[in-house]
C-alpha positions as CSV (number, residue, x, y, z in Angstrom):
1,M,0.0,0.0,0.0
2,N,1.3,3.4,-0.9
3,L,0.6,5.6,2.1
4,F,1.3,8.9,0.4
5,T,-1.1,8.7,-2.6
6,G,-3.9,6.7,-1.1
7,T,-3.7,4.1,-3.9
8,R,-3.8,0.5,-3.0
9,G,-0.8,-1.6,-3.6
10,T,-0.5,-5.3,-2.9
11,R,-2.6,-6.5,0.0
12,S,-3.4,-10.0,0.9
13,K,-7.0,-11.0,1.5
14,G,-6.2,-12.3,4.9
15,C,-5.5,-8.8,6.2
16,A,-8.7,-7.3,4.9
17,G,-10.8,-9.3,7.4
18,A,-8.4,-8.4,10.3
19,E,-8.5,-4.7,9.3
20,K,-12.3,-4.7,9.4
21,G,-12.3,-6.3,12.8
22,S,-9.8,-3.8,14.2
23,R,-11.9,-0.9,12.8
24,S,-14.9,-2.3,14.6
25,V,-13.0,-2.5,17.8
26,L,-11.7,1.0,17.4
27,R,-15.2,2.3,16.7
28,A,-16.5,0.5,19.8
29,L,-13.7,2.0,21.9
30,A,-14.3,5.5,20.6
31,A,-18.0,5.2,21.3
32,T,-17.3,3.9,24.8
33,A,-14.8,6.8,25.5
34,T,-17.3,9.4,24.2
35,V,-20.1,8.0,26.5
36,A,-17.7,8.0,29.5
37,A,-16.6,11.5,28.8
38,L,-20.2,12.7,28.5
39,A,-21.1,10.9,31.8
40,V,-18.3,12.6,33.6
41,S,-19.1,16.1,32.3
42,V,-22.8,15.7,33.2
43,T,-22.1,14.5,36.7
44,S,-19.5,17.3,37.2
45,A,-22.0,19.9,36.1
46,T,-24.7,18.4,38.4
47,A,-22.3,18.3,41.3
48,T,-21.3,21.9,41.0
49,A,-24.8,23.2,40.2
50,A,-26.2,22.8,43.7
51,P,-25.4,25.8,45.9
52,P,-24.0,25.1,49.4
53,A,-26.5,25.2,52.2
54,I,-26.7,28.0,54.7
55,P,-24.8,26.9,57.9
56,P,-27.0,25.3,60.5
57,G,-28.2,27.7,63.2
58,L,-28.2,30.7,60.9
59,S,-31.1,32.2,59.0
60,C,-30.0,34.4,56.2
61,D,-31.3,36.6,53.5
62,T,-29.1,37.3,50.5
63,G,-29.3,39.7,47.6
64,K,-27.8,42.4,45.4
65,H,-27.6,46.1,46.4
66,A,-30.6,48.1,45.3
67,I,-28.5,50.5,43.1
68,D,-25.4,48.5,42.4
69,D,-25.6,45.0,40.7
70,Y,-22.0,44.4,41.5
71,T,-22.5,44.5,45.3
72,G,-24.0,41.6,47.2
73,F,-24.8,40.9,50.8
74,A,-25.8,38.2,53.3
75,L,-27.9,39.4,56.3
76,C,-27.9,36.6,58.9
77,R,-29.3,36.0,62.4
78,N,-27.8,33.4,64.7
79,N,-30.7,31.2,65.9
80,G,-28.4,28.6,67.4
81,S,-26.9,28.3,70.9
82,Q,-23.3,28.8,69.9
83,T,-21.3,31.7,68.4
84,Q,-20.9,31.4,64.7
85,T,-18.9,33.2,62.0
86,F,-20.1,33.6,58.4
87,W,-19.3,35.6,55.3
88,V,-20.8,36.1,51.9
89,H,-19.2,34.6,48.8
90,L,-20.0,36.1,45.4
91,V,-19.6,34.3,42.0
92,C,-18.7,37.2,39.7
93,G,-18.8,35.9,36.1
94,W,-15.7,37.1,34.2
95,A,-14.2,38.7,37.3
96,P,-12.7,36.7,40.1
97,D,-15.1,35.5,42.8
98,V,-14.9,37.4,46.1
99,D,-15.6,36.9,49.7
100,G,-17.0,39.5,52.1
101,N,-16.0,40.5,55.6
102,H,-16.2,37.7,58.2
103,V,-19.0,38.4,60.7
104,T,-19.1,36.7,64.1
105,L,-22.5,36.4,65.8
106,R,-23.4,35.3,69.3
107,P,-26.7,33.6,69.8
108,G,-29.6,35.9,69.0
109,E,-27.5,38.5,67.2
110,S,-27.8,39.6,63.5
111,G,-25.1,40.9,61.2
112,Q,-24.3,41.6,57.5
113,S,-21.4,40.7,55.3
114,T,-21.0,42.5,52.0
115,A,-18.7,42.0,49.0
116,H,-18.2,43.7,45.6
117,C,-17.5,42.1,42.2
118,G,-15.0,43.8,39.9
119,K,-16.4,45.9,37.1
120,I,-14.6,43.8,34.4
121,G,-17.1,41.0,35.2
122,T,-20.7,40.5,34.2
123,G,-22.0,41.2,37.7
124,I,-23.1,38.8,40.4
125,G,-24.1,35.3,39.2
126,E,-24.6,33.6,42.5
127,I,-24.6,34.5,46.2
128,H,-23.6,31.9,48.9
129,V,-23.2,32.1,52.7
130,R,-20.0,30.4,53.9
131,P,-19.3,29.2,57.5
């Protein structure tokens, strides 16, 4: 076989059957690899899609600033029996994600953490409360 012109040279009939079999095996392997890659990407997307839960003992409201779509907040109340620390985490699109100030609350206290996404981004995509 001439590899550069694509024309067929001398080939024995015994190799043709083996070549077809190996093509089938390669196609099956390619299909299996594709399915595996898709399964991994779907489970990865599913695993990261769920936002983390608000820490136990805190009740929080989150949102964007009324005038500035790049500033987000978490306003929390400690309903538990132990002192807790929390902060707001903003997912900022094209800009780096940011964390707000750490706020420590004794039982019964309320407090707010704020953060600001960079202007190069697309604004706040998600708001999370971190322990």
